[in-house]
N, C-alpha and C positions, 0 to 999 in steps of 0.2 A: 518618579517617586514623586515629585512633587504632584503630578497628575493626578497618582493614584488617591492622594490628601486628599485634593480637592472633589473627586469621586468618593472616598468616603464623607466627606462630609452633609455633598450633594444625596447621596443616599441615607444619611442621617436624617435628613430633613424633609426626603420625601416619603419614608417608611414610619410616620406616624400614620396614624387612625385618620385623621380628619384628610391629611392630603390624600391618601389612597383612594378615598370616600370619593373625595373630589377628579380623582383621575379617573376614576371608572363612571363618573356621573358623565364627565367630560367623553369618554371611548366611546359610550351607550349612546350620546345626543346626536357624537358625530356622525356613528355609524348610519344613527335613525335617519337623520335628514342628508345622507349619504345617498340612502335608497330613495327616500323622496324625489320625485321630478323636482326641481320647480324651489326645491329651498337647498340653500346653499350655507358654507359657513358664514359670510357677511352678516346676514340679516339676522342668522340665529347669534350670534356674537352680538350684534351689535342690539337684540333684544335684551341680552343676558348682562350688557355692561351694567344697568342700574342692579340690577344683583348684586353684582364684584362689590361694591362700597361695603357692603356689610360683613365683607369677608377677609379675610388675611390676606396682604397679597400674595406668599408664595401659593396658596391653595386656590386663589382667586387666579394667578396666572397658568397654574396647572390643568385648572379645567378648564380654560381657555384654549390653550395649546392643544390637551386630549378633541377638542370637536374640529378642531385643524383639520391633524393628523386622520383623526377619525373619521371625520365625512371624505378622504381621501380612499381608504378600503372599500367601504359603504356605497360611494359611486359606481363602483365595479361589477355589483349587485345587479346591478337592475341594466346598466350598460350591457352584458354577455346574457341575464335572463327575457329582457324586453328591448331589447334593440335601442334603448332609454338611457341615457348619460345621468345616472344621477349629479354627474359631480362634472361641470366644464372641462378636470384633466381624464374622463374618462371619456372624453371624446372617441379619441383614436381606442381603445380598449374594445369601442362597441365594432369595429372591422373585423377583426378573426374570433374576438371573444364568442358574439355572437351566430357568427357562421358552426361556429363549434357547438354552440348550443342544438342548433339547429342540425347537427346529425347526430346528436344524443351524447355530446362531449360536455354538459355544461356544469358535470361534479367536478371531470380536470381545471376543466378551465378557471369556475368557482374558488378551489384550492391553489388552483398557480396565481391564483392572483393574490391571493391570502398569505400566501409562501412567502412570494415575491414581494412585496409589500414589510413583510414583519423582517424579512432579509435586509431587506435595501433600508428599512427604520432603523435597524439595528446599526449597520454599518453607518448607516448617516450621522447617529445619533454620540458613537466614538470619533469621528471627523468634528463633530462640533465641540467636542469638549478637548480634543488633542491641540485642534489649528484656530479657535477662539484666541487664548490667551496673546499668542504671537500677531494675529487679526491686531487685540487691543493693541498690545505696543504699536506698531503700523497709525492705528488710527489717533496714536497722539501727537503724529507727524502729517496729520491731514489737518489743512487752513479751508478757508472758502471755496478759496481757486481748484481746491484739491479733489473736495465735495462736488460742485459744480461740475467740473470733468468727468469724475465717478460715475456721474448722474444721464449725462449726455452719453457715456456709453454705456451705461444701462437702458436707454430707451431706443438706441441702436443697436443694438441687444435682441431687442423688441421687436424691433421693425422685421433684423434679419430671421427670425427664427421663430416667426408668427404665420398662421398658416392662410395661404390662400395669397392674393393680391398683394405685393410691395405697396404698389400706389395708394390701396385703401390703407395698407396699416398706418402709412406716412400721415396719410392726412384722418386716420381715428387720433393719431395718438399728439398732434397739431391740434385736433378739434379739443382734445383734452387739456391742454396746453392756454388755451384760448379761454374752456371755464374755467381753467383754475386764478384767470387774473379777474374776475370777479370775484367784488369785495370791499375792502378795505388797505391801501396803499403802506407798505414796510414802513417806510419811512419819513411820510408826509399826512401819513394816521386820514390822508381826504378818500372817501368813498367813489368807488369806477365802478362802472358799467353794469351800479345798481339800479338803474331807472328810478331813482328814488325809491323805492320798495325798504321799506325799512329792514325786511328779514334776509335781504341777500348783503346788507353791508358786511357781514361774517361771511359771507361767501356761500356757494352754494353746498349746499348739504352732502358731501359725499357718500354717506351712505343714503340717502333718496336714490343719486344718481345710480347707485350700485344694485340696490331694489328695484328698482323702474327697467330700468336698461336688462338685467338680467330675470327676475320674478316674472314683475309683470309682463314685461314685452314676452319670454315667450310662453306666459299661459295667451294671450295674443294670438302669436302665433297656432298657439293648439288650439283653441279655437275655430280659429278659421279655418280647420281642417276638418271634413266630413267626421260623422258623429261613430262612425266605425272604424276609423283609423284610430281614433282618443282615447276606446276604451283598450285595456292592460290586459292582458291576458299571459298568462305563463303556464308552462307544461311542467308537469313533472320532473324534479332530476332526480336521475339514478344514478346510485355509482358516485363516488367521490372523489379520488385517490387518482394523480397522474399515473400511468404504466412506466415501467422502467427507461424504454427507451425516448418517450417525453421529460422522464427528468436530464437524459445527457443533451435533453436541446433547453431544456429551461434554465438551467445552471448556467450557460456560456453568457444566454440571454440576460441574465437578472444579475448578471458581474458589470457587462456592459450598461445598462440601465441605470444601476446606482453609481457606479463612475460619469457617467452622464450625468447625471441627478445632483451629486453631491454637487460638482463642477460650474451646472450653471445653475443650482440654487441660489450658492454665495452672491452673483452678480444680482445687483437690484433690476428689478424688470425679468430676472429669471422662472427659477419657483415650477410647481408641479405641472405644468399647463405644456408651458415650453420644453423640458425636461421630456413629457410622455411623448411632444409633435417629434422630436430629436431621435429619441430613443426607438421610434416608430419607420424614420426615413434610414438609419443607420443598421438596422433590423434588416430593411429592403436590398440593400445596398450587397449587402451580403451573400455570398453563393449560397443556396438550397442543395441537401447532400440529398443524393436519389433517393424517390422514393418521398419526399416530406411533403407536405401541401403547401399548396400554392396561396402566398401573401394574398389577404381576401375572402379567403375560400375554409381557414379554419386553422391556419398557421396556428399551433401553439407559441412560439417565441414573440408572436402578433399581442400575445395577453401579457408575458412574461417580462419582459423589455419596458415598454410604457409602464404597468404597473410596479415597478420595482422604479423606475426613476422616477414617476410623480410622487413615490413616498420619499424617495431621495432625497428628491427637488424640496419638497414641502417643508422635512427637518433644518437643512442647513443653509434655507428661508428666513430662519435665526437668527444667526450669522451679522449679516449686517444691520440685522435688530439689534442684538445684544452689546455687537462690537462696536459700528459707525453710528447707530443710533434714527439709521437708516430707514425705513419701512420699504421692503421689495417687491411689497403686492398688497392687494385690498384688506384681504387677513392683518397683517401684519402690522397695516395704520391702523387699525382697529384695537391692536394689541398695546400700539404705541401711545391711545385713549386709557387703556384698563393701566399700565402704567402711571399716566400723570395722574388720574383720579388719585392713587395712592400718596401720592407724590413722588413719584420714582422719575427720575431724568434717564432715559434713553441713550446709553452712549459707552463709553470705556472707562466710564468711571463706575458703569454697575457693578464689577466686580470686584469690584475693592471696597465701595460704599457697601454691597450687598451681596455678599459673596452667595449665602444660604440660599438667597432666590436665584441669581446665576447658577446654578450648580444644582439647586433643589430642583431646576424647571427641568437642566441638561438632564439628570437620573430619572426623573419620574417620565420621560418620555419611551425608556428603557421597559418601565413598569407598565407604560401604557401600550407601546406594542406588542407586549406578553398580553395584556387584558383582551386586545383587541384581535387577537392570533383566537384568545379564548372562545371570545362573541363569533367570530366570522364564520369558524368552520363548523360547527354545531348549530347554528341556531339561522344557517340559511331558509329553511324552511317558515319561520317563525316572519322574515321578511318579503318573505314572497308572499303572504299571507294580508301583507300591508297593502302590496299591489293587487289585491287582486279588490281595491274598493274604487270605484265607478269613478271617472274625472268630473263627473257631475257635480260629483261631492269633494274631490281631493280641490278643486283650485278655488272653490270661494274661499275654502280654510285657511288657502298658503296666502288668497286676496289679505285676508283678515290678520294671519301673523306677522306678515310684512308690514299692514298700516298700523298696529301694535305697535309693532315696532321700534317704527321711524319714530313715530308719536311718543315713544316712549325717551328717546332720547333727547328732546329740546323741549318734549309737553306743550309743541307748536302744532297746529292743522296745518299750517303752511305747507308742511314737509310733505305731508299726507296728498295734499294736491300737488305739489312738485314731484312725486315718484309716479302718482297717476297721469302726469305729462310727461315722465322720461319712462314710461310704458310703452307710450304712443311711439318717442322715438327708436326705442329697442325694438318695437316690430317693425319700424322701418329701417335699422337698422340690418333686423335678419332678413327681411327682403329685397336689401339692396346686397348681401353675401359679405359684411361687414363683421367683422372679430370686434367687437366690443372691450375685448382687453386689456389693447392696449390705451382706448379712449383711458381709464380707470388709472390706469399705471402714468398717461400725460396728468393726470389731474391732479395725482398724489405728490408725484416729483415736481411736477411745473411752479408752485408756492417755493418749494424750498430750492430748484435752480438759480427762481428769481432772488430770494433775499440772497442765496450764499453768491451770485454775482455782482449784486451791488453792493455786498460786503466786501467782497477782493476788490470791487472799483476805489471802495470808499479807502480801502488801508493803502492801496497804489496811487491815493492820487488821479482816479481815471485813466492809467494805461493800464492798456488790453495788454499789455506785454506779462504783467502778472501769470496767466495762465499758461505763457509759452516759455517762462523762464525757468518758473520751479520746476524742477527733476520730473517731480510724482504725475502734477498736473499733467505736463506735455507729454508722459508719457503714455496719459491716459489718453488723450485727445487722440496723440498718432494711433494708439490701438482703435480707437471708436471711427478714425477715418479708414485707414488700413479695413476694417470690417464692412465699413460702407463699398470703398471700391471694390473687394472680392466680390460682394454680392452681385453688385451693379453687371461685372462682367459677364457679355452675353452668354458663355457659357456655364458659367455657375447657375445666372439666372435662369437657364431653360429648365437644366436639372433638379433646380427648387423647387420650380413651378412642377414640372412631373412627381419628384417624393410627393407633394403635398394635396394631388391628385389622388381621389382614393374612389375607386370603383365599388357602389354600394359595398 
């Protein structure tokens, strides 16, 4: 009954005309940036952060959340139609989704992505509403030692489920942790690794790195290809609805993807990208029915599972943010910034001190998911028109948007130069086959890990035993160690590598 009372409060807050308008604006922008390659939720939310100063806190967060989960929907459209993931979590959808489009089944693939996303989003919102309060109670038992151990588990989870080489994933996380050390020392207030550059005393801008590595890095990689490979072409989509036989495959795959996404989204470092990879790996491992299309050649389960997983992961990633105050991914880090702008301290006290914000945000996700289905299924033709823009016009616009976005956060041209520098670094990562997502997670969690470790050591008078004598902290570290041992076992390691190696 208490849950129903809380949801009634949330829907009362979300069902105002102002909040409905901002939910729609967020969903529309999210879908648009998901469809357009090279523009992601991180630079878009970064550009819109200054706009949220003038908005009420509930409306601001509803709009930013809509952009985030809306981009998960939009990213699948380009992945299926033109073999180009509009969003990083749609990388897996490309494998079978585009093959379905080549077979003339683009409509069925797009409808599967939309319906799977809607179902997963609705279930994940229910999980968020049901499990956020108990997790908040648990959050009060967390001290500095527990926070440190939880972040260690999150980083190791990111390594285990990152695509490609384990060694590269570990190196990227370590690089992120090292970049996080640049700035002012938490305890002494002394600048470190700033090389006497005043702008680096506050640390390297997270937004500059994110835009450079993902946005500019991708643009440089595209410009390095021959002109004909960059031209985007879309064939006309005929038919929209999957067959009855398709639905028999879609439903169990969507259920499995939703369950995986809900679990992995809660972990700091989990989120939509890792959920999608894990779901695709699971679907490949399951036995195919007689006559079912092979994976990598247009199997509809390869669209339904990952699309459900990435949407469930996107929405349950709000749980660590709202209950523990820990941003599980780059977008959640920007949401922390938006909350700070409005003098709201992320963490367990949000539910008690700002119940309208907490439950209003959760209720708005149901409304947003419904809006996204209405937007995505009938308006597919309009998104295809955007993709007919030649790349020579599209990439200067992306460069400009990113530069304006990063400049507007600090009104500082140094950050614009940093974006350019990290664009070259991002291109180097692309050529080396390094996945940049673990670097960003290391960068976000690194300073927080250091701060909590030093605080725990101060409270325990320098004794490292505090990490293993407190039960929750010890349990989290044991789980992290077991995860690492299991993935390094030769049999598991070879199977993991085989699962992530995809044939066009």
